[in-house]
C-alpha positions in Angstrom: -1.0 -15.8 -26.6 2.5 -17.2 -26.2 2.7 -19.1 -22.9 5.5 -16.5 -21.5 2.9 -13.5 -22.1 0.5 -15.6 -20.6 2.2 -16.6 -17.2 3.2 -12.9 -17.2 -0.3 -11.3 -17.5 -1.7 -12.6 -14.2 0.9 -11.1 -12.0 1.0 -7.8 -14.0 -3.0 -7.5 -13.7 -2.7 -7.9 -10.3 -0.1 -5.2 -9.7 -2.2 -2.9 -12.0 -5.3 -3.7 -9.9 -3.6 -2.9 -6.7 -1.9 0.4 -8.2 -5.6 1.8 -9.6 -7.4 2.6 -6.2 -4.1 4.2 -4.9 -3.5 6.1 -7.9 -7.2 7.1 -7.9 -7.0 8.2 -4.3 -3.9 10.3 -4.9 -5.8 11.9 -7.9 -8.8 12.8 -5.8 -6.7 14.3 -3.1 -4.4 16.1 -5.6 -7.5 17.4 -7.3 -5.6 17.8 -10.6 -6.2 16.1 -14.1 -2.7 14.5 -14.8 -2.8 12.0 -11.7 -6.5 11.3 -12.9 -5.1 10.8 -16.2 -2.5 8.4 -14.7 -5.1 6.5 -12.7 -7.3 6.0 -15.8 -4.2 4.9 -17.9 -3.4 2.2 -15.4 -7.1 1.1 -15.8 -6.8 1.1 -19.4 -3.7 -0.9 -19.2 -5.4 -3.4 -16.7 -8.0 -4.1 -19.5 -5.6 -4.7 -22.6 -2.8 -6.0 -20.4 -3.0 -9.6 -22.1 -2.9 -7.9 -25.9 0.1 -5.8 -24.8 2.1 -8.6 -23.5 1.5 -10.8 -26.7 2.6 -7.8 -28.4 -0.4 -7.9 -30.5 -0.8 -4.7 -32.8 -4.5 -4.0 -32.1 -4.2 -3.8 -28.2 -1.2 -1.8 -28.7 -3.2 0.8 -31.2 -5.8 1.0 -28.8 -3.9 1.8 -25.8 -1.8 4.4 -27.7 -4.9 6.2 -28.8 -6.6 5.9 -25.1 -3.2 7.4 -23.9 -3.4 10.2 -26.2 -6.9 10.9 -25.4 -6.2 11.1 -21.7 -3.1 13.2 -22.2 -5.4 15.9 -23.9 -8.0 15.4 -21.0 -5.4 15.8 -18.3 -5.5 19.6 -18.3 -9.2 19.7 -18.1 -11.7 18.9 -15.4 -13.1 15.9 -17.7 -10.3 13.6 -16.3 -11.5 13.9 -12.6 -15.2 13.2 -13.8 -14.2 10.1 -15.5 -12.3 9.0 -12.4 -15.8 8.9 -10.7 -17.0 6.0 -13.0 -14.8 3.1 -12.4 -16.3 2.3 -9.0 -19.7 2.1 -10.5 -18.7 0.3 -13.6 -16.7 -2.4 -12.0 -19.3 -3.1 -9.3 -22.1 -3.0 -11.7 -20.4 -5.2 -14.1 -19.9 -7.9 -11.5 -23.1 -7.8 -10.0 -24.6 -8.3 -13.6 -22.2 -11.4 -13.9 -23.0 -12.9 -10.6 -26.9 -12.5 -10.9 -26.6 -13.5 -14.7 -24.8 -16.9 -13.6 -27.9 -18.0 -11.6 -30.0 -18.2 -14.7 -30.5 -21.8 -16.0 -28.8 -23.4 -17.7 -25.6 -21.7 -16.2 -24.5 -22.5 -13.0 -23.4 -19.9 -10.3 -20.2 -18.5 -10.2 -19.3 -19.3 -6.6 -20.8 -22.7 -7.5 -18.6 -23.2 -10.3 -15.4 -21.9 -8.4 -16.1 -24.2 -5.4 -16.7 -27.3 -7.8 -13.2 -26.3 -9.6 -11.6 -26.3 -6.1 -13.1 -29.8 -5.3 -12.1 -31.2 -8.8 -15.4 -32.0 -9.8 -18.6 -30.8 -11.7 -20.9 -28.3 -9.9 -23.7 -31.1 -10.0 -21.6 -33.3 -8.1 -21.1 -31.2 -4.9 -22.8 -32.4 -1.9 -26.4 -30.9 -2.0 -26.1 -28.6 0.9 -22.7 -27.2 -0.6 -24.5 -26.5 -3.7 -27.5 -24.8 -2.3 -24.9 -22.7 -0.2 -23.0 -21.8 -3.3 -26.0 -20.6 -5.1 -27.0 -18.5 -2.0 -23.6 -17.1 -1.9 -23.7 -16.0 -5.5 -26.9 -14.4 -4.9 -25.6 -12.6 -2.1 -22.5 -11.5 -3.8 -24.9 -10.0 -6.6 -26.9 -8.1 -4.1 -23.9 -6.5 -2.1 -22.1 -5.6 -5.6 -25.6 -3.9 -6.9 -25.7 -1.9 -3.4 -22.4 -0.8 -3.9 -22.9 0.3 -7.3 -26.0 2.3 -6.2 -23.8 3.9 -3.0 -21.0 4.8 -5.6 -23.5 6.1 -8.0 -25.2 8.2 -5.3 -21.9 9.7 -3.8 -20.5 10.3 -7.4 -23.6 12.7 -7.7 -23.1 14.8 -4.7 -19.2 14.9 -4.4 -18.0 18.5 -4.5 -16.3 20.0 -6.3 -15.8 17.3 -9.0 -19.0 15.4 -8.7 -21.7 15.1 -11.5 -24.2 17.7 -9.8 -21.3 20.2 -8.9 -20.0 20.0 -12.6 -23.5 20.5 -14.0 -23.8 23.7 -12.1 -26.0 22.6 -9.3 -25.1 22.6 -5.6 -25.8 19.2 -4.0 -27.5 19.0 -0.5 -26.4 16.9 1.1 -22.9 16.8 -0.1 -19.7 15.5 0.4 -16.3 16.4 -0.2 -13.9 14.8 -3.3 -11.8 13.3 -0.5 -14.6 11.8 1.3 -15.8 10.1 -1.9 -12.5 8.8 -2.9 -12.0 7.3 0.7 -15.4 5.3 0.0 -15.0 4.5 -3.8 -11.1 3.8 -3.8 -10.6 2.3 -0.3 -13.4 1.2 1.8 -15.1 -0.1 -1.4 -12.4 -2.6 -1.9 -12.4 -3.2 1.9 -16.1 -4.2 2.0 -15.2 -6.9 -0.7 -12.0 -8.1 0.9 -14.0 -8.2 4.2 -16.7 -10.2 2.9 -14.6 -12.8 0.8 -12.5 -13.4 3.9 -15.6 -13.6 6.2 -17.5 -15.8 4.0 -14.4 -18.2 4.2 -14.9 -18.2 7.8 -18.7 -19.3 7.7 -17.9 -21.7 5.1 -15.2 -23.5 7.3 -17.5 -23.7 10.1 -20.3 -25.1 8.1 -18.5 -27.4 5.9 -15.7 -29.6 7.2 -14.9 -31.6 4.4 -12.8 -29.1 2.5 -9.8 -29.2 -0.4 -7.6 -26.8 1.4 -5.8 -27.0 4.7 -6.4 -23.3 5.6 -6.9 -19.8 4.3 -3.6 -19.3 2.5 -4.0 -22.8 1.1 -7.3 -21.9 -0.1 -5.8 -18.7 -1.7 -2.8 -20.6 -3.4 -5.7 -23.2 -4.9 -7.7 -20.4 -6.3 -4.8 -18.8 -7.9 -3.4 -22.7 -9.1 -7.0 -22.4 -11.1 -4.9 -20.3 -13.7 -5.8 -17.6 -16.1 -7.6 -19.9 -18.3 -10.1 -20.8 -15.8 -10.7 -17.0 -14.6 -11.0 -16.2 -18.3 -13.8 -18.9 -19.2 -15.6 -18.3 -15.8 -16.3 -14.7 -16.9 -16.6 -15.1 -20.7 -19.4 -17.9 -20.6 
């Protein structure tokens, strides 16, 4: 990828990530296939944005083919059904990556991030901080796995577009599509954001020798690690 495309992919991915839950929530309230297809198109763009900005033929071909498929599904119930899956897949994928990173010879994801912020190798972190980051990685894996299960259960019992309802069964108990959306598209990410912020406050109280000067400096340093670091973090 050329340098200009690489620098643009980060902000573009952030905007697409912010847009998706909002589009998905709108689609769930609207109940139509067209807004659901738009939300799914946003998700596809999020996945292939690097290739799109680099003007590579293969990602553009994949993007065009998937857009055509979503356009065909927009007038059917299947677009709404597909919209049930991203919260499960997103949390499940992240839970798997966090848990996987704890198996030797890998280092925990949080351990690697904190080590990068300190400018050292994971094994060079102070022992208490090293143990804390591994425990925190395990906690993230557990919370994300729990969110995966909850999202799957709610997707089953949502009415009228939940899986059981679409298969002709009347789920009991049941929730409305709007209630599902509030959890899957809003509260779900709120839990993740609250845990991220809350963990920072805990670490601030427990470990006084930190490279950042405050929460916003912490966010700035996280962003400064760069796209290459984040790509390598989730590809190894």
